[in-house]
C-alpha angles and dihedrals in degrees: 000000000000142000114267123202115215123191134187135174124228124174092343095310127109117226121197131202131179127210137179103239135189119207120218138164124247114182093335092313124114111231133178128230113202109224105177139349111241098173092118092057119097120252091253091051092050090050090053091049089050091055090052091050091052092046107041092176092056119119127221108228119207097179115029092181091066090060097050111095105174146323122235131199106263116149097061094042095050096039093056092043087057090049093050090050092048090051089051091237092125091050093050094049092046091059091060107029136064116246092255093050092043090053093050092045092052089047090056092048092049090049091053091051099043110024112359113208140141117297090256093053092040094060091048090050098046091051090060093054129074089268094103090061089063099037109032099201119174114260092247090060092064091086133112092236090058089052091054090049089050090052089053090054089049089051092050088057097033098111093056094042093049094047091055092042093052092050095053089104090057100202127095110258118250092191128042104200109190136180141154134228134170133232123195134222141225103220131028107234099100110100098216093047106105136162111256145128102333120211087188093059090244104119087156092068129070114246147182127224120238114208113196129187122194130187125230090277092058093250121138113253097169143004129185136183120222136183111282097241099055122115116246091242091057094063099062109083098058094049095047091051093052096044093047091050094044095054098028088236117194098172129014138135123244115216118197141162129243094283091064100057112101129133089248094052094051088052090050092050094048090044089060090050093248130137122226145207113195135173116236119231114249093250093051091046090054091048091051093052090049100040096045092042093235108191120237090230088076089070089063093057123095107277144261097051136157108248100177140009132188143142098009097313137087137201120226122199113216135174139207127184091203089052091048092063091049094044092049092051093049092045093050089050090054090050091047093050092046092051092046090049092056092042089060090056091044091055092049091052093047091051092049095244090120120038113140114093096228094050094047092050094046092048092047094048092047093050093046093049092049091052093054092232099106090119095056104041139050134172141208129211138168118195110268091009138093124304109225128196113216122199116209093223097182092052092047091048092049092049092046091053090053094055107115092023127092136179126224125205114207138173089209097093093164095052116104114255095239090052090050089052092044092052091050091050089059085082084082087074092061089047089052090053090051091049091051092048092052103034104031106020094036095219090172150104091037111217097183113109098188114084097223091054091050091059091044091049092052093046093051089048088052091052089051090051092050089054092048092045091051091052092047092051091051093048091048094046092052092046101246094117108073094010085114126014092244093052101107135147089251091054090049091054091045091052091050087054091059090067105093138191109228121213117205131182114211119174091336095312124117111228121191122200130174115229111260096209106090118173090192099045097120093040094052092048097045099040105027101023089237115148123201115315114260123177096218094047095042093049091051091051101041108030120097 
């Protein structure tokens, strides 16, 4: 059946009528049987009738709300599944893991990216999203214990997975950009978790150290976990050996911060036939300026500039206004703590609690050393007399003048000074990874109490950060990030989360439809080459 339009003219005017008509054959001739006149219906009503005629199994719905069952998070889940596939992470994991373990591993990574929680909460969350439509796990597998078992299988295959992951960039690295951070624990049963210098301001908690090495593109090429009480400088040799062997490196430049520079480490780096660019510690920088009689006029020259060169290495003076504010704050805190430390001893002497010369001197030296201000303060005391605090004004003045300036030591004597400084500043990329891991991925506190799961947890968090970092770089390169003040990575993820998968029940059938309204439609197409979300297409692309 169809709707037939009939027209006739009368006194110069055209009159229309519309009829529902059924076609039939009579002796090889097609004839029409008029069923009903629908001329008095509006155009929109006739169009709806036509749809029903073309779809005889269609159902007229009086109350759409009664058919809607639930909406599930879709846009964020599917978008990041696409990104993991494009980065070849899914392919690498699938070569080592069973389908069940792969599904649970991807669920953990997605949780870290979108809504980081504990493993128990993660599995409850992922089950309520559209994830099960892509990875049909049995209901019994949505359990924290299955996640722990999956992490154990990841750990058993971790060496192979990491080797393939590190080589995703393909090329041999020209820069080895390395830094260290710490992450603390709840619980004390992990052997390598030790109390040490905490970057998280949690000296009360045991921790492990995470050493991370990036290449010149900012991509991870190695990570290692160390005992929490090691010095930064003690972590270097093992990492350099593994990276050099992995990529068969003949020549590359190691870039490290102040904590890396020791005489032993420079020997290790040279012994592996690598160059280096290292930041000098403040104390060593001050000693260099004094011992080599570096003139203050150099600070007035355009920076960076080489200030000294000898024995196959040079020293480059650099400056940073942003660093000056930080250095001044830290230095004033050191002065404050040093002064307060000596004031404690002064009060004890004045109250008669300390009198003997040896005890006063030992207590004052201990307090001053603990404060880190030994270089800037001294004291005098005669038994039974007055305890005096002495400020080393020349040392304080020299240190204050160096705030905002820093000196780099490098073996690359032929490299231009601005390139030396630029390579050193690439350490900010490692610091950005650490910030993401702690502020977005929520890598800590670590609740795992089995060592193998600690390493697996940190590796999966690192994979999540790589995905986030890749998305951020694309958004930044295309100008979306920063275009408006409110355009942030967090906002982008939140907008993806507004795209839902609707579940409807019609005559006993479950119907799934992806929400048409997409606040990021143009952004996804232009920057990520992602057309409109479609369940059939997306499942074909992202399922395993």
